[in-house]
C-alpha positions as CSV (number, residue, x, y, z in Angstrom):
1,X,0.0,0.0,0.0
2,X,1.3,3.4,-0.9
3,X,2.4,5.6,2.0
4,X,0.0,8.5,2.7
5,X,1.8,11.7,3.5
6,X,0.9,13.0,6.9
7,X,1.5,16.6,5.8
8,X,-2.1,17.3,4.6
9,X,-3.4,15.5,7.7
10,X,-1.2,17.6,10.0
11,X,-2.5,20.8,8.4
12,X,-6.1,19.6,8.5
13,X,-5.8,18.7,12.2
14,X,-4.4,22.1,12.9
15,X,-7.7,23.5,11.7
16,X,-10.0,20.7,13.0
17,X,-8.6,20.9,16.5
18,X,-9.0,24.7,16.6
19,X,-11.2,26.3,19.3
20,X,-14.5,27.6,17.8
21,X,-14.8,31.3,18.1
22,X,-18.0,32.4,19.8
23,X,-20.1,35.1,18.3
24,X,-20.4,38.2,20.6
25,X,-21.1,41.9,20.3
26,X,-18.2,44.2,19.3
27,X,-16.0,45.0,22.3
28,X,-12.7,47.0,22.6
29,X,-10.8,43.7,22.8
30,X,-12.5,42.4,19.6
31,X,-11.8,45.7,17.9
32,X,-8.1,45.4,18.8
33,X,-8.1,41.9,17.5
34,X,-9.6,42.8,14.2
35,X,-7.0,45.5,13.6
36,X,-3.9,43.6,14.6
37,X,-4.8,40.1,13.4
38,X,-3.2,40.3,9.9
39,X,-0.2,42.5,10.8
40,X,0.8,40.2,13.6
41,X,0.5,37.1,11.4
42,X,2.6,38.8,8.7
43,X,5.4,39.7,11.2
44,X,5.4,36.1,12.5
45,X,5.7,34.8,9.0
46,X,8.6,37.1,8.1
47,X,10.4,36.2,11.4
48,X,10.0,32.5,10.6
49,X,11.3,33.0,7.0
50,X,14.3,34.9,8.2
51,X,15.0,32.4,11.0
52,X,15.0,29.6,8.4
53,X,16.9,31.5,5.7
54,X,20.3,30.0,6.5
55,X,18.9,26.4,6.6
56,X,17.0,26.9,3.3
57,X,20.1,28.4,1.6
58,X,22.2,25.5,2.9
59,X,19.7,23.0,1.5
60,X,19.8,24.7,-1.9
61,X,23.5,25.0,-2.0
62,X,24.0,21.4,-1.2
63,X,21.3,20.0,-3.4
64,X,22.7,17.0,-5.4
65,X,21.1,18.2,-8.6
66,X,23.0,21.5,-8.3
67,X,26.5,20.0,-8.1
68,X,27.0,20.2,-11.9
69,X,26.5,23.9,-11.8
70,X,29.5,24.5,-9.6
71,X,30.2,28.1,-8.8
72,X,27.3,29.3,-10.9
73,X,24.9,28.0,-8.3
74,X,24.4,30.7,-5.8
75,X,22.0,33.4,-4.7
76,X,22.7,35.5,-7.8
77,X,21.5,32.8,-10.1
78,X,18.0,33.6,-11.4
79,X,16.8,30.1,-10.5
80,X,17.8,30.4,-6.9
81,X,14.7,32.3,-5.8
82,X,12.6,29.9,-7.7
83,X,14.1,27.0,-5.8
84,X,13.8,28.9,-2.5
85,X,10.1,29.4,-3.2
86,X,9.6,25.6,-3.0
87,X,10.2,26.0,0.7
88,X,9.0,29.5,1.4
89,X,5.8,28.9,-0.5
90,X,5.0,26.1,1.9
91,X,5.7,28.4,4.9
92,X,3.3,30.9,3.4
93,X,0.6,28.4,2.9
94,X,0.9,27.1,6.5
95,X,0.8,30.7,7.8
96,X,-2.3,31.4,5.7
97,X,-4.0,28.3,7.0
98,X,-3.2,29.1,10.6
99,X,-4.2,32.7,10.2
100,X,-7.7,31.7,9.1
101,X,-8.2,29.2,11.9
102,X,-10.3,29.5,15.0
103,X,-7.3,28.5,17.0
104,X,-5.5,31.8,16.0
105,X,-8.6,33.9,16.8
106,X,-9.0,32.3,20.2
107,X,-5.3,32.7,21.0
108,X,-5.3,36.3,20.0
109,X,-8.3,37.2,22.1
110,X,-6.7,35.3,25.1
111,X,-3.5,37.3,24.7
112,X,-5.4,40.6,24.5
113,X,-7.3,39.6,27.7
114,X,-4.0,38.8,29.4
115,X,-1.9,41.8,28.4
116,X,-4.6,44.5,28.1
117,X,-7.6,43.7,30.4
118,X,-10.5,46.0,30.8
119,X,-9.7,49.7,30.4
120,X,-6.3,48.9,28.8
121,X,-7.9,47.2,25.8
122,X,-10.3,50.2,25.5
123,X,-7.3,52.5,25.5
124,X,-5.6,50.3,22.9
125,X,-8.7,50.3,20.7
126,X,-8.9,54.1,20.9
127,X,-5.3,54.5,20.0
128,X,-5.5,52.2,17.0
129,X,-8.6,54.0,15.7
130,X,-6.9,57.5,16.1
131,X,-5.3,59.4,13.3
132,X,-1.8,58.2,14.6
133,X,-3.0,54.6,15.1
134,X,-1.9,53.3,11.6
135,X,1.6,54.8,12.0
136,X,1.9,53.4,15.6
137,X,0.8,49.9,14.3
138,X,3.3,50.0,11.5
139,X,6.1,51.2,13.8
140,X,5.4,48.4,16.3
141,X,5.3,45.8,13.6
142,X,8.7,46.9,12.3
143,X,10.2,47.0,15.9
144,X,8.8,43.5,16.6
145,X,10.2,42.1,13.4
146,X,13.7,43.6,13.6
147,X,14.1,43.0,17.4
148,X,12.9,39.4,17.2
149,X,15.1,38.4,14.3
150,X,18.2,40.1,15.8
151,X,17.5,38.5,19.2
152,X,17.2,35.1,17.7
153,X,20.6,35.3,16.0
154,X,23.2,34.1,18.6
155,X,26.1,34.7,16.2
156,X,24.9,38.2,15.3
157,X,26.8,41.4,15.8
158,X,27.0,43.1,19.2
159,X,24.7,46.0,20.1
160,X,26.2,49.2,19.0
161,X,28.7,47.8,16.5
162,X,28.6,49.1,13.0
163,X,27.6,45.7,11.8
164,X,24.7,45.7,14.3
165,X,23.5,49.0,12.9
166,X,23.9,47.7,9.3
167,X,21.8,44.6,10.1
168,X,19.1,46.7,11.8
169,X,18.9,49.0,8.7
170,X,18.8,46.0,6.4
171,X,16.0,44.3,8.3
172,X,14.0,47.6,8.5
173,X,14.2,47.9,4.8
174,X,13.2,44.3,4.4
175,X,10.1,44.9,6.5
176,X,9.2,48.0,4.5
177,X,9.5,46.1,1.3
178,X,7.4,43.2,2.4
179,X,4.9,44.7,4.8
180,X,2.5,45.1,1.9
181,X,-1.2,45.5,2.4
182,X,-1.1,44.0,5.9
183,X,0.0,47.3,7.3
184,X,-1.4,50.8,6.6
185,X,1.0,53.3,5.2
186,X,3.0,55.5,7.5
187,X,2.1,59.1,8.0
188,X,5.2,61.2,8.6
189,X,3.0,64.0,9.9
190,X,2.2,61.8,13.0
191,X,5.8,61.2,13.9
192,X,5.7,63.2,17.1
193,X,2.5,61.4,18.2
194,X,4.1,58.1,17.5
195,X,7.1,59.0,19.5
196,X,5.0,60.3,22.4
197,X,3.0,57.0,22.5
198,X,6.0,54.8,22.6
199,X,7.3,56.8,25.6
200,X,4.0,56.4,27.5
201,X,3.0,53.6,29.9
202,X,0.3,52.4,27.5
203,X,2.9,51.3,25.0
204,X,4.1,48.5,27.4
205,X,0.8,46.6,27.0
206,X,0.9,46.9,23.3
207,X,4.5,45.7,23.2
208,X,3.6,42.7,25.5
209,X,0.6,41.8,23.3
210,X,2.9,41.7,20.2
211,X,5.5,39.7,22.0
212,X,3.0,37.1,23.2
213,X,1.1,36.7,19.9
214,X,4.0,36.7,17.5
215,X,5.9,34.2,19.8
216,X,2.9,31.8,19.9
217,X,2.3,32.0,16.2
218,X,6.0,31.2,15.7
219,X,5.7,28.0,17.8
220,X,2.7,26.9,15.7
221,X,4.5,27.6,12.4
222,X,7.7,25.8,13.5
223,X,5.8,22.7,14.5
224,X,3.7,22.5,11.3
225,X,6.8,23.3,9.1
226,X,8.8,20.5,10.7
227,X,6.0,18.1,9.9
228,X,5.7,19.2,6.3
229,X,9.4,19.2,5.6
230,X,9.6,15.6,6.8
231,X,6.5,14.2,5.3
232,X,6.6,16.1,2.1
233,X,10.3,15.6,1.5
234,X,10.0,13.6,-1.7
235,X,7.8,16.2,-3.4
236,X,10.0,19.0,-2.1
237,X,13.1,17.3,-3.7
238,X,11.3,16.8,-7.0
239,X,10.3,20.5,-7.1
240,X,13.8,21.6,-6.1
241,X,15.3,19.5,-8.9
242,X,12.8,21.0,-11.4
243,X,13.7,24.5,-10.3
244,X,17.4,23.9,-10.3
245,X,17.1,22.4,-13.8
246,X,16.1,25.9,-15.1
247,X,19.4,27.3,-13.9
248,X,21.9,28.6,-16.5
């Protein structure tokens, strides 16, 4: 009997075992969740992709079907990104599936209740709906992405070193390039309000909410990706070979 891949089953179970979201009237906590849901998922996805970047690049570099290409097989080869998308495309699909699950909705609401109970969630909802809200949201997203990626790199440069500043600028640019429609555009006219908010006590709850949610999404994505990489390895190898075959 042919072996049935567990990858589709694992993904299906992620959705089937999710906690049903109850229907309730709009509250400040639910308003916050509706605003931050997509941005937080995007940041967690970008963090996961950056964390796995060295492993993916090593897998591509050492692919048996690429040996004949020799020195021509590197990140500058047009086929490299096509090969990378074999892996990153799976990460995107897993993130999209989890982002649409009741499990994610329930976890997000739970984290809002934990980090911003009562009046704090009302203040957070008011901030997000204010004229400066979109810029604050985008700034926090970039801070979360850059700080998480840099903190997760044990071999990264030391704080304050020129290389540290270079890495921070590069990651900030990457965020701006890939934030896309998940974040509203920044409004430079609100810069002073953004700075004032991040210097206020209210910013701590918002920061803690981001830390909790993005961290928990990352754990979910890591587990699902590990299953898919193992169970879907034959299909992955075929797709990598096909992508590498287009290299010149």
